[in-house]
C-alpha positions, 0 to 999 in steps of 0.5 A, spaced: 741 212 573 739 219 571 732 220 570 734 222 563 737 215 562 730 212 563 728 207 558 722 202 556 728 197 555 729 197 563 723 192 562 726 188 557 728 181 559 732 180 552 737 174 553 735 173 560 734 166 562 728 164 567 727 158 571 719 157 572 718 152 577 711 149 575 711 154 569 706 149 564 700 150 568 695 155 570 698 161 573 705 158 572 704 158 564 702 165 564 708 167 568 712 163 563 709 166 557 710 173 560 717 172 561 718 169 554 714 175 551 719 180 554 725 176 551 727 171 556 729 163 555 725 159 559 726 152 563 720 149 566 721 143 572 714 140 573 711 133 575 706 135 570 707 134 563 702 138 559 700 137 552 705 141 549 701 147 549 706 151 553 712 149 549 708 152 543 706 158 545 713 160 548 717 158 542 712 162 538 715 168 541 722 166 539 724 164 546 727 157 547 723 152 552 726 147 556 721 142 560 724 137 565 719 132 568 721 132 575 718 132 582 721 138 586 720 135 593 725 129 591 732 130 594 737 133 589 732 135 584 733 142 585 740 142 584 739 138 578 734 143 575 739 149 576 745 145 574 741 143 567 739 150 566 746 153 567 748 147 562 743 149 557 743 156 557 749 158 561 746 162 567 740 163 571 737 170 571 730 169 574 727 164 578 720 164 579 717 159 585 710 158 583 710 150 583 704 149 588 698 144 590 692 145 594 689 140 599 683 142 603 679 139 609 675 141 615 680 142 621 679 135 624 680 131 618 686 136 615 692 131 617 699 130 617 699 127 611 696 133 607 700 138 611 707 134 609 705 134 602 703 141 601 709 144 605 714 140 602 712 143 595 709 149 596 715 152 601 720 147 602 721 146 594 721 154 593 727 154 599 731 149 596 730 152 589 732 159 591 738 156 595 741 153 589 739 159 584 743 163 589 749 160 588 749 162 581 746 169 582 751 170 587 757 168 583 754 173 577 752 178 582 745 179 579 739 175 579 731 176 581 727 171 585 720 171 585 715 167 590 708 166 588 705 168 595 698 169 596 693 173 600 694 168 605 701 170 606 697 176 610 690 172 612 688 165 615 686 160 610 680 156 612 680 149 611 687 149 609 692 151 615 698 148 611 696 153 605 696 159 610 703 156 613 706 155 607 704 162 604 706 166 610 713 162 610 714 164 603 713 171 605 718 170 610 723 167 606 722 173 601 724 178 606 730 173 609 733 172 602 732 179 600 736 181 607 742 176 605 742 177 597 741 184 596 749 186 597 750 181 591 745 185 587 740 180 587 732 182 588 727 177 592 720 179 591 713 176 592 707 176 588 700 175 592 695 174 587 687 175 589 682 170 588 684 168 581 678 165 576 677 158 578 671 154 575 670 149 582 670 156 586 666 160 581 661 154 581 659 155 588 655 161 587 655 162 595 662 163 595 663 166 589 658 172 591 661 172 598 668 173 594 666 178 589 663 183 595 669 183 598 673 185 592 673 193 590 674 192 583 668 187 583 670 182 579 675 175 579 682 176 577 685 172 571 692 170 570 693 175 565 692 180 571 699 178 574 703 178 568 705 185 568 707 185 575 711 179 574 715 182 568 716 188 572 719 184 578 723 180 573 726 186 569 731 191 571 726 196 572 725 193 579 732 193 581 731 197 587 725 194 589 727 188 594 723 184 600 716 186 597 710 183 597 706 185 591 698 184 592 695 183 585 688 183 588 683 188 585 683 191 592 681 185 596 686 187 602 683 194 603 676 192 604 
C-alpha cells in the first residue's frame, strides 16, 4: 500500500464478525461495544448472562448481537460456538479471548482446585477457541485473534500463581499462533492492561496508593482506555502487526 492510499477506513470493521468470549461483563463488554461501534456484528459466549445491557448498547450502534450462555471449559463448546457464529453470520473475522476468572489465596492455600479452575478458563479455553477459529480463518485467508493478556504476562502475581501462569501462557500462545498463522494473513496479538479501576482493590487504601505511585500517568485505568487499542488490533490498520503484546498501563512497566 502506498502512503497516499492510507485512509481512516482502515480502522473500520463494517461488515465484520467478532466473537468476544466473556464479552458481556467488565472489560469484555467494553471490547464488544468498541467493535460494534466500528461496525462489527458481535457474538458473545459466556457462562454469565447479564440483564440485557450488553445487547441494548450493541444494538443501539446498529450492529447485531447474539448471546450464547455456555461454559467455555466444557468439552466441545468452543467448536459449537464457532460453528454457530458461522451459521448465523457466515464467518469469523475477529476472535477476542477475554473470558477469565480470578481467584486468590496465600501460597499455602492456593490449591490444585483453584489452579485448575483458572487455567481451564483463562488459558485452555482461549487455546481451544483460537484453535477452532483458526480453522475458519485459514480457509478464508484472513482473521484477527486478540488475547487479553496482562501486566502479569511480564510479572509475578502474588497470591495467585495461576494468574501469572495463565497470562504468561497467553503471551506464549499469542507468539506461537502468530508464527503459524501469519502465512494465512491472520494476525495474532495481545493486549496487556495495567491496573484497571475495580472497586474491591480501590477500597483497600494501602494497595491503591501503592499502585498509583507506580503508574507514571498517576491514575487508574478504565475500560474505555482499552477500546482504541482493541479496534486497532482488530482492524486492517494493524495488518502488519503480529505476535505483539500491547501494554495499556499508563506506563506501569517502565517504572
